[in-house]
C-alpha positions, 0 to 999 in steps of 0.5 A: 430780264432778258428777251429773246432778241437779246438771247439771239444777239448773244448767240450770234456774237458767240458763234461768230466771235473773233476771239475763238481760240486756236486749236491746241490739241485739246477738245473743248466747246469750240473744237473736236478731238480731231481739230474740226470746229464744232457746229453749235447746237441750241437746245430749247427746253420747254413744256409742251403741255404748258398753256404757253407752248404755242407761244414758245414755238412762235416767239422762241423757236422762230427767231432762233431758227433764223441764226445761220450756222447752228443746229436747233434741238429741243428737250420736251419736259416729261410728266415725271419730276424735276430730277428725272427730267434733269438726268434725261437732259444731261444725257442729251447734251454735248460740249459746245451746246447752248441751253435756253429754257423757255418757261418758269422757274421749274423749267429753268431748274430742269435746265440748270440741273441738266447742264451741271449733271452733264459735266459738259462745257455748255452755255445756259440762259433762262427766258421768263415765261412763268409766274415768278421767274426768279432764275431768269431775273438772276441770270439777266445780271450775269451775261457772259459770266459764271453762276455758282449755284447752291447745292443741297445734300440730304444725308450725304447724297446730292439732292439738287442744285439751285441758282436762287434759293432753297427753303425748308419748312413752312414757306416750302410747304406753302408752295404746294397750294399753287400746283392746282390748275385753277390757281395757276390760271389766276396767277397768269393774270399779271397784277391780279395774279400777284394779289391772288397769290398773296391772298391765297397764301394768307388763307393757307397761313391762318389755317396752318400756322399752329402746325410744326413745320421743322423737326428738332434740329441743330444748325451749324454754319460757317459764318463770314466775320463781321467788321470789328469782330463777331460773336462766334463759337470757334475760329477756323483761321480765315474769314469765316467762323463756326457758329452753332445754334442748339436745339434750344434756340431753333425749337420754334423755327418754322423756316430755313432759307438759303438765298443765292439769287436776286429774288425769292418768290418774285417779291423778296429781295436777295442779292444777286452778287452771291450768285457770282461768289464761289463760296458765299450765300445768305442763310436765314431762319425764321419763327414765322408761325408768329404773325407779327414776326412774319409781317416784320420778316416780309416787310424787311425782305420786300423793302430791303433784303432777306435778313440773313447772315453771309455763310459758306456752308449751313448744316441742319442736323435733325435729332428726331425723325419727321417729315420736312418739305424742301423747296428749290425755286418753286419745286418742292419735295417732302422727305421723311426720316432725314438726319442731315441736310447740308447746303453749300456752293456747287463746286462746278460753275455754270457758264451763262450766255 
């Protein structure tokens, strides 16, 4: 993962780049409308109530303030929710800004969504100061490139963007157990924290595995064709085919996963190359209330890769009302009365520092 020294070097290289384009009458990240060069702003996003807030002020603000020719700004996360903070951050951003998040995946999610919602030309990077750091791990592999995040829509309305993954069902609901302060303290203890998280999850699993986590649904996917042909319902004239899994097939499904990043919850492996794709991501379902199926799924995911299909869109149509948990990079929300959830790639890419 990227350290602050590397972020500092990248910012200096960008600000003092010899490849700065000549002003051609068009406003962009380098030039204002009147042809004057922009002063770059570094916007540090962090949580002032975090146990690592003083560390961030010393180890992140300190080195970045040493860069000449830039302005340092900050966005302090408010005690509301991810979406409210992302909207507030978006209103604060200007073309040419460099957004650096210093925290865990929750802080990084606010930064990512704020950057996209701003519709400004902004560079983005996440520093790994949390428990799982999936986003920082994924972005470290895209230096100078563009990230194509996932987008989830609920009943036709935009819900959220995610760099690494969305989950629905049991996995999503299980993240709630890590919100307690005592649990968070133990998670900060390195390897002991990882063992503690596994044991905590297993305890929760055995108490809840008989529950139903997904209302009845039909899953429709645009699946990438396999070499030599693939089983399909309907061709669409390109490299993808339309596959429909009826309720009879999904009735025991406890989880849906859409994976775009290098890792899921630190332990499970994705494939970082999909974060660079404009259209493709991994799509998987699991009947994981069966302990045997759960063990097989986790072993494959940890040792190899999440067992999934390559798709460009996944649509879950629910035929009955009920509650369902949706999670993006550790940030969850329980929604009720949902008729449809669609997951695809965002039309807008994010420039990575």
